[in-house]
C-alpha positions in Angstrom: 169.0 193.8 69.7 165.9 194.2 67.0 164.3 197.6 66.0 161.2 196.6 63.4 158.7 194.2 64.4 159.1 190.4 63.3 158.6 189.9 59.3 157.4 186.1 59.5 155.2 186.5 62.2 151.4 185.9 61.3 149.1 188.2 63.3 145.9 186.1 64.1 144.4 189.6 62.6 146.1 192.5 61.3 145.5 196.2 62.6 144.9 198.9 60.0 143.6 201.8 61.3 142.8 201.7 65.1 141.7 205.6 66.8 139.0 204.3 68.8 136.7 201.7 69.6 134.4 202.5 66.9 137.1 203.5 64.4 138.8 200.3 64.1 139.3 198.5 60.8 141.4 195.3 61.0 141.9 191.9 57.7 141.7 188.9 59.7 143.6 187.1 57.2 147.0 186.0 56.3 147.2 188.7 53.4 145.8 192.4 52.7 143.3 190.6 49.8 142.2 187.2 51.7 139.6 189.0 53.3 137.5 191.8 53.3 138.3 194.6 55.9 136.3 194.6 59.4 135.2 196.1 62.4 136.5 194.3 65.8 133.2 192.9 65.9 133.8 191.1 62.3 131.1 193.4 60.4 132.0 193.5 57.3 133.5 197.7 56.7 134.1 197.3 53.3 137.3 199.2 52.1 138.9 198.1 48.8 142.6 199.2 47.1 143.2 198.3 43.6 146.2 199.0 41.5 146.4 199.2 37.8 149.8 198.8 35.9 150.6 199.4 32.4 146.8 198.6 32.0 146.4 195.8 34.6 144.5 196.1 37.1 145.0 194.4 40.5 144.0 194.1 44.2 145.8 195.1 47.0 143.8 195.5 49.8 140.3 194.1 50.7 137.6 191.8 48.8 134.3 192.3 47.1 134.5 189.2 45.2 132.8 191.3 42.2 135.5 193.2 40.3 137.6 190.7 38.8 140.7 191.7 39.3 143.8 189.5 39.6 145.4 190.2 43.0 149.2 191.6 43.8 151.4 189.2 45.5 152.2 190.3 49.0 155.8 189.7 50.0 155.3 190.9 53.7 153.6 192.7 56.2 155.2 194.2 59.8 153.5 195.0 62.5 154.8 198.2 64.5 153.4 200.0 67.7 151.8 202.8 65.3 151.5 201.7 61.9 151.4 198.5 59.8 153.6 198.4 56.6 152.6 196.0 53.4 155.1 195.2 50.3 153.6 194.0 47.4 154.7 193.4 44.2 152.7 192.5 40.5 153.2 189.1 39.3 155.1 190.0 36.5 157.8 191.4 39.1 157.3 195.3 37.4 156.2 197.1 40.6 156.7 196.8 43.8 153.9 198.7 46.3 154.5 199.5 49.9 151.5 200.3 51.8 151.4 202.1 55.0 148.9 202.6 57.7 150.0 205.2 59.7 148.4 206.5 63.2 150.1 209.0 65.4 149.1 206.8 68.5 152.3 208.8 70.3 151.2 207.8 74.4 152.8 211.1 75.3 151.2 213.1 72.5 147.8 213.7 73.6 146.6 216.1 70.4 147.9 213.6 68.4 146.6 210.6 70.2 143.5 212.4 70.2 143.1 213.2 66.6 140.9 211.4 65.0 143.5 211.0 61.4 145.2 208.9 60.2 147.6 208.0 56.7 147.3 205.4 54.0 150.5 205.9 52.3 151.5 204.0 49.3 154.8 204.4 47.9 155.7 203.0 43.9 158.7 202.0 42.5 160.0 199.8 39.3 161.8 196.8 39.9 163.3 196.5 36.3 164.2 199.8 36.0 161.6 200.8 33.4 158.6 203.6 34.1 155.4 202.0 34.5 152.0 203.7 34.2 150.7 203.4 37.8 147.5 204.4 39.0 146.0 203.6 42.1 142.6 203.4 43.9 141.5 202.9 47.6 137.8 203.7 49.0 135.9 203.4 51.9 132.8 202.6 51.7 129.4 203.9 53.5 129.2 200.5 55.8 131.6 202.9 58.2 129.1 204.9 59.0 126.3 202.7 60.2 125.4 200.5 62.4 123.0 198.9 60.3 123.1 198.7 56.6 119.7 199.4 56.0 120.2 203.5 57.3 120.5 206.1 55.2 123.3 208.1 53.9 124.6 210.9 53.0 127.3 212.8 51.4 129.1 215.6 49.8 132.8 217.4 49.2 134.9 218.8 51.4 137.0 221.4 50.5 140.2 223.3 52.9 140.5 227.2 52.7 144.0 227.6 51.9 144.9 223.8 51.0 145.3 222.1 48.2 143.4 219.1 49.6 140.7 217.8 47.9 138.2 215.5 49.6 134.9 214.0 50.7 132.6 213.3 54.1 129.8 210.9 54.4 127.7 210.1 57.2 124.1 209.1 58.2 120.8 211.6 57.0 119.5 210.8 61.1 123.1 211.9 62.9 122.3 210.5 66.3 124.5 211.7 68.3 125.4 209.6 71.4 121.9 207.6 71.0 123.1 204.3 70.9 125.5 202.2 73.4 126.1 198.8 73.6 129.0 196.0 73.1 129.0 194.9 69.5 127.7 198.5 68.3 129.4 200.6 65.1 128.8 204.6 65.5 125.9 205.9 63.3 126.9 209.6 63.6 129.5 211.8 62.6 130.9 211.8 59.6 134.1 209.8 57.4 136.1 211.9 55.4 138.9 211.0 52.3 141.0 213.8 51.5 144.0 213.5 49.2 146.4 216.6 48.0 146.5 215.3 44.5 144.6 213.2 42.7 140.5 212.4 42.0 138.0 212.1 44.9 134.6 210.8 43.5 131.2 209.3 46.0 129.2 207.2 43.9 128.3 203.4 43.6 131.6 201.2 45.2 130.9 198.8 42.7 130.5 201.1 40.0 133.6 203.3 41.1 135.7 199.9 41.1 134.6 198.1 37.9 135.5 201.6 36.2 138.8 202.1 37.8 139.5 198.7 36.7 138.9 198.6 33.0 139.6 202.3 32.3 141.6 203.5 35.4 139.8 206.8 36.2 136.4 207.5 38.4 133.1 207.5 36.5 132.8 211.1 35.6 128.9 211.2 36.3 128.5 212.8 40.1 125.8 210.2 41.7 123.5 212.2 43.7 120.9 210.1 44.3 120.9 210.2 48.0 120.1 209.6 51.0 119.8 206.1 50.2 120.1 202.8 52.6 123.7 201.9 52.7 123.2 198.6 51.4 121.4 200.1 48.0 124.3 199.8 45.4 126.5 200.3 48.5 127.5 204.1 48.2 132.2 204.6 48.9 134.4 207.6 48.7 137.2 206.9 46.5 140.5 208.3 45.7 142.3 208.1 42.4 146.1 209.0 41.5 148.0 208.7 38.6 151.9 208.0 38.9 155.0 207.4 36.9 156.9 204.6 38.9 160.6 204.7 37.9 163.5 203.0 40.2 163.6 205.9 42.3 159.8 205.5 43.6 157.0 207.6 43.7 154.1 208.0 46.5 150.5 208.9 47.1 148.7 209.4 50.5 145.4 209.0 51.4 144.0 211.3 54.8 141.4 209.0 56.5 139.7 210.9 59.3 135.9 210.4 61.5 134.8 212.6 63.5 132.1 211.5 66.1 131.1 215.1 67.3 130.5 214.0 70.7 132.1 211.3 71.9 131.1 210.5 75.6 128.0 211.2 77.7 129.0 211.5 81.1 125.9 211.8 84.1 124.3 215.3 84.4 127.8 217.2 83.2 127.1 216.6 79.4 128.5 215.4 76.1 131.9 215.6 75.5 133.9 216.2 72.3 137.3 214.7 71.4 139.9 216.0 72.7 142.2 217.2 69.5 138.8 219.8 69.5 141.0 222.0 71.7 143.9 222.3 69.3 142.2 222.6 65.8 138.5 223.6 65.3 136.9 221.8 62.8 137.9 218.2 61.7 139.4 220.0 58.5 141.8 222.2 60.0 143.0 219.0 62.0 142.7 217.1 57.8 144.6 219.8 57.3 147.3 220.5 59.8 147.6 216.3 59.4 148.4 216.9 55.4 151.5 219.3 56.4 153.0 217.1 58.9 152.7 213.8 56.9 156.5 213.2 56.8 157.3 214.2 60.3 154.5 211.7 61.6 156.0 208.8 59.5 159.5 210.1 60.9 158.1 210.1 64.3 156.3 206.8 64.4 159.9 205.4 62.7 161.7 206.6 65.9 159.0 205.9 68.3 158.4 202.1 67.6 161.6 201.3 66.8 162.9 202.6 70.3 159.9 201.2 72.1 160.9 197.7 70.3 163.9 198.2 71.4 163.2 198.3 75.1 160.8 195.7 74.8 163.5 193.1 73.3 165.6 193.7 75.3 163.5 192.9 78.5 161.5 190.2 76.8 163.0 189.1 73.3 161.7 189.4 69.7 158.6 187.4 70.3 157.6 189.2 73.5 158.4 192.5 72.0 156.2 191.7 68.8 152.9 190.9 71.2 153.7 194.3 72.8 153.2 195.8 70.0 150.1 194.7 68.6 148.9 195.0 72.4 149.9 198.4 72.4 147.6 199.6 69.3 144.7 196.9 71.0 145.3 199.0 74.2 145.2 202.0 73.1 142.6 201.8 70.4 139.7 201.0 73.3 140.0 204.4 74.8 139.0 208.0 73.9 140.4 210.8 75.1 138.3 214.3 75.6 137.9 217.7 76.7 135.4 217.6 80.1 133.8 221.1 78.9 132.3 220.8 82.3 135.4 220.4 84.3 137.7 222.1 81.7 139.8 218.9 82.5 141.0 216.3 79.8 139.4 212.8 80.8 140.0 209.5 79.6 137.7 206.8 78.6 137.4 203.4 77.7 135.1 200.5 76.8 135.0 197.2 77.7 135.5 195.4 74.2 133.7 192.1 73.0 132.1 191.1 76.9 129.5 193.5 77.4 130.9 197.0 76.8 130.9 198.5 79.9 132.4 201.6 80.3 135.6 202.5 82.5 135.4 198.8 83.8 137.8 198.8 86.7 138.4 195.5 86.3 139.2 195.8 82.1 141.1 198.9 83.1 143.3 196.7 86.1 144.6 194.4 83.9 145.6 197.3 80.6 147.3 199.6 83.0 150.7 198.1 82.8 150.7 199.6 79.6 149.5 202.9 80.5 152.2 202.7 83.3 154.9 201.7 81.4 154.5 204.4 78.7 152.4 207.2 80.2 150.8 206.8 83.8 149.1 210.0 83.4 146.1 208.3 80.7 145.8 205.9 83.7 145.1 209.0 85.9 142.7 210.0 83.2 141.1 206.7 83.1 140.6 206.4 87.1 139.1 209.9 87.4 135.6 209.8 85.8 135.0 206.2 88.8 136.9 208.5 91.3 134.5 211.4 91.0 131.2 209.1 90.6 131.9 207.2 93.5 132.2 210.2 95.3 129.2 211.2 94.8 130.5 214.8 92.4 127.7 213.6 89.8 123.6 214.4 90.1 123.9 209.9 90.1 124.2 209.1 93.7 126.8 206.2 95.1 126.4 204.0 98.2 128.4 200.9 97.7 130.9 200.1 100.7 133.5 199.3 98.0 134.6 200.5 94.6 132.6 201.1 91.7 132.3 198.3 88.8 131.6 200.3 86.1 129.9 203.8 85.2 127.8 202.9 82.2 127.5 201.2 79.0 129.6 202.9 76.2 129.5 205.8 75.6 126.9 206.6 78.1 128.4 206.7 81.8 125.0 206.9 83.7 125.3 203.4 86.1 123.8 204.0 89.8 124.6 202.1 92.6 122.1 199.4 92.0 123.2 198.4 88.4 126.5 197.9 89.5 128.5 194.1 88.9 128.9 193.3 92.7 132.8 192.6 92.8 134.0 194.2 96.0 137.5 192.8 96.7 138.4 192.2 93.2 137.6 196.2 92.2 138.4 198.0 95.6 142.3 196.0 95.6 142.2 196.7 91.5 142.1 200.8 92.4 144.6 200.7 95.6 147.4 198.4 93.6 146.7 201.2 90.4 146.9 204.3 92.3 149.8 203.2 94.0 151.5 202.2 90.5 150.5 206.1 89.2 152.9 206.9 92.8 155.5 204.5 92.3 155.8 206.0 88.3 155.9 209.4 89.7 152.8 210.9 89.5 152.2 213.3 92.8 149.5 211.9 94.8 147.8 215.2 95.8 145.5 215.0 93.2 144.0 211.9 95.4 143.8 214.6 99.0 139.9 214.9 98.0 139.2 211.3 97.6 141.5 210.3 100.3 137.8 209.4 103.2 136.3 208.0 100.7 139.6 205.3 99.6 140.5 205.1 103.7 136.4 203.9 104.1 137.1 201.3 101.4 140.2 200.1 103.2 138.2 199.3 106.4 135.9 197.4 104.5 138.5 195.4 102.6 140.3 194.3 105.7 137.1 193.1 107.4 136.5 190.9 104.8 139.7 189.4 104.4 142.2 187.1 104.7 138.9 185.1 103.5 137.0 186.3 100.9 133.2 185.9 101.0 131.2 184.2 98.2 132.1 186.2 95.4 132.4 187.2 91.7 136.6 188.2 90.9 137.0 189.2 87.4 136.9 185.5 86.2 133.3 185.8 86.5 133.0 183.6 83.6 133.8 180.9 86.1 131.4 181.9 88.3 131.4 182.6 92.0 133.8 181.2 94.3 134.2 181.3 98.2 137.6 181.8 100.1 139.1 181.9 96.6 143.1 182.5 96.9 143.4 184.5 94.2 141.3 186.9 94.8 142.6 187.0 98.7 146.2 187.5 97.9 145.0 190.2 95.7 143.2 191.8 98.8 146.1 191.8 100.8 148.4 193.1 98.4 146.0 196.1 98.1 146.1 196.3 101.5 149.6 196.6 102.0 149.4 199.6 98.8 146.9 201.7 100.3 149.0 201.3 103.5 151.9 203.1 101.1 149.2 205.4 100.0 148.7 206.4 103.1 152.2 207.2 103.9 152.4 209.3 100.5 149.5 211.3 101.2 151.3 212.2 104.7 148.2 210.4 106.5 148.0 209.0 109.8 147.6 205.7 110.8 149.1 203.9 107.9 151.0 201.3 109.8 147.4 199.4 110.4 146.8 198.3 107.1 150.5 197.4 106.6 150.2 195.1 110.0 147.2 193.5 108.5 148.0 192.9 105.1 151.3 191.0 106.5 149.0 189.2 109.1 146.8 188.0 106.2 149.7 187.0 104.1 150.9 184.5 106.7 147.9 183.3 107.4 147.1 182.7 103.7 150.3 181.0 103.1 150.1 178.9 105.7 146.6 177.8 105.1 146.6 177.6 101.0 149.5 175.7 101.0 149.4 172.2 99.3 152.4 170.5 99.1 154.2 172.4 96.7 151.7 174.9 95.2 148.9 176.5 97.3 145.4 175.8 96.0 142.5 177.5 94.1 140.6 177.6 97.2 141.5 177.5 101.0 139.1 174.7 101.3 139.9 173.1 98.1 142.1 170.4 98.3 144.0 169.5 95.3 143.9 172.0 92.8 145.4 174.9 91.9 144.7 178.3 89.8 147.5 181.0 88.6 148.0 183.4 91.6 148.5 186.0 89.4 147.4 189.0 91.3 150.7 188.3 93.8 152.8 189.7 90.5 151.9 193.5 92.1 154.1 193.2 95.0 156.5 192.3 92.6 155.7 195.3 90.2 155.4 197.6 93.1 158.2 197.0 94.5 156.9 196.3 97.9 159.2 194.1 100.4 156.0 192.4 101.5 153.6 191.3 102.7 154.0 187.8 101.2 157.2 186.1 101.4 158.3 186.5 98.1 161.7 184.0 98.0 159.3 181.2 99.0 155.6 181.3 97.8 156.4 183.1 93.9 159.3 180.5 92.5 157.0 178.0 94.2 153.8 178.8 92.4 155.7 179.6 88.9 157.8 176.2 88.9 154.3 174.7 89.6 152.7 176.6 86.5 155.2 175.4 84.3 154.8 171.5 85.5 151.2 172.2 84.5 151.9 173.8 80.9 149.7 172.3 78.2 151.2 173.1 74.1 149.8 176.2 74.8 150.5 177.1 78.3 149.2 176.0 81.3 145.6 176.2 82.5 144.2 179.8 84.7 142.9 176.7 86.9 142.5 173.2 87.7 138.7 172.8 86.4 139.7 174.3 82.6 141.5 173.9 79.7 141.9 177.6 78.9 143.7 180.8 80.2 143.8 184.3 80.0 146.8 186.0 78.0 146.8 188.8 80.3 146.8 186.7 83.6 149.6 184.0 81.7 151.6 187.2 80.9 151.7 188.1 84.6 152.1 184.4 85.9 155.5 185.2 83.3 156.1 188.7 85.0 156.6 186.5 88.4 159.2 184.8 87.7 162.6 186.1 88.4 165.0 184.3 86.1 164.8 184.5 82.0 164.1 180.9 81.8 160.9 180.1 83.8 159.7 184.0 82.0 160.1 182.7 78.1 158.1 179.3 79.4 155.5 181.1 80.1 155.1 183.6 78.1 156.4 181.8 74.7 153.0 180.5 74.6 151.2 183.1 74.1 153.2 184.3 70.7 152.6 181.0 69.9 149.0 181.0 70.1 148.8 184.5 68.2 151.0 182.9 65.5 148.9 179.9 64.9 145.3 180.1 66.3 142.7 179.6 63.3 141.0 181.6 65.3 141.6 184.8 63.0 140.3 187.9 65.1 141.9 190.7 67.2 144.1 189.2 69.9 141.7 187.0 72.3 142.3 186.9 75.6 140.5 184.1 76.4 142.3 180.8 74.6 142.7 176.6 75.1 146.0 175.8 75.9 145.8 172.6 74.2 144.3 173.7 70.5 145.0 177.7 70.7 141.4 178.2 70.0 139.0 180.9 71.2 137.6 180.1 74.2 134.0 181.5 73.5 134.1 182.1 70.2 135.3 184.7 67.6 132.6 187.4 69.1 133.7 187.1 73.0 136.8 188.1 74.8 138.7 189.9 71.4 140.3 193.4 70.6 140.4 194.2 74.3 142.6 196.3 76.2 143.4 194.2 78.7 145.9 192.7 76.8 147.9 195.9 77.9 148.9 193.4 81.2 151.8 191.8 79.0 153.8 195.3 79.9 153.7 194.2 83.1 157.2 192.0 82.4 158.3 196.3 81.7 157.6 197.4 85.1 159.8 194.7 86.7 162.8 195.9 84.6 162.6 199.7 86.6 162.5 201.1 83.4 160.1 203.9 81.8 159.5 204.5 78.1 160.8 207.8 76.8 161.5 207.7 73.4 163.5 210.8 71.6 160.6 210.3 69.1 158.3 212.2 71.4 161.2 214.8 72.8 160.4 215.7 69.3 156.7 216.4 69.2 156.0 219.3 67.1 
């Protein structure tokens, strides 16, 4: 079994730092120097890494087109669930430089998962047995702290009492905390921090610092005090420089990167919430100091955590499946934010619908992401559902009156949506809620927490039952395809969800549960009769010569339910038909289009009860990621003929729905428990 990432995998984009929806850094090319560092929305976030070896300057990270340094030769890049590792050599093959971007995205360690601190570790060693003078340079520019490059920025030195750390901070002068919301928006409040235990830290014009270092191996002597000034005015940057003597034994240097957003989200009339990490560390300086002390422990934990997770993924789905899941793990967690609800004195979790409209707590985005949470830590899913249930149950000052589940609670990071602002998806989101709630019960989360919400959930179940088995003209999660009446895939969701509600009802020791199960079985029988078209089932009951991927059916398998559908009849027939419709990069999601969604294709694969069929449907996901010319964080909507991003590079990218690939793991009956998490400090 493999315990490492695939070294020859060419990801569509390389994750560097992926802390939350705002603090994200990606490389959208083959190598670390082929493009500028970017946010998930492709906006430049200039970051540069330089190294001087015996007086010759080379660039190992990023691009700004101005310093003239030659490039280090990238030997390989490996992407793990919690870290990305690069290996470089200089053109003369004198020195090897290993650069590791390390996060603490351990799904069961809430303090470190929420702590907005990452490590950029540099390990250098001589390749020819001789000693070499090495100077390292790493900077991050003011582009990281603004939404618009015309915004004014300011900066200063950071000192931590009782620590050897030296550092600096940078942020906007205005500090409009939680005044900005939307999809392709970048944070313009809070502060960026760079720190190092040994080395020089300086803030000045990025161009000046880079040129000075490339020429002399040092940073400018004079302080840049011309502030506040526009971000685009001689772009300022925090730079860290360190001098080493590289030998065969190797030396290392680490830059600590942090972003303190001060306040993370706003939730109706309950106020603004800070990151959950603030319950452990009283300040970002304290969090940085703690992170510095445990760097080696976190590196070891990352190695154990990632190795064991990759081994489990590989044993169930193979190496290519494991590599996609490693990317999806990073991408899914990066769309979330653990906070402390100071009003209720509870930890909550929030999610952004990245790149398709920026909604907050979107039910039909949490749903496809949910397998990753159910496998790695179900509590993270419960904490995502709590803010929705609280709003729907009219526990906030904003009333909710629909007879079915909400679609979202606002536009990230502001929860302020009312009933009128909901996108109506009655069967979609009600079904999603029931399926995820039973998923939590199956994952051994005690159901007692649902008691206060049961009357509301029961009313939704009654509504759902009244609209089955033939859904009226309405949207489903695939709203980009338009409304469709009698949608058989949507009906399948509603029917399986009604059975799931019956199970929830029983888990809470409520009465009348069997009526919901009886209804689900009756509806499933009708569905199987009326949707059947020879060797497959139609897209809509009235549409002949049609098909669609019935990805919602997989939840009967994931939840280990014996019904309501005749699985031994329906699933093998559908899986065989999907395979027969496949293009080079998989089968289209229905007969009307040539595109498919990554999450739905992975669920179709998870429906397969044999290995060959699973691989036939899942391998195209790996092939698309490995071959596409659309260089963005994993897209979840791609063309099955040419692997292109179906909506371009601005939509359906970097979304948490890729967590759906973990559905296969739920079918294996195994839960993630790594020794690394057992050793959490």
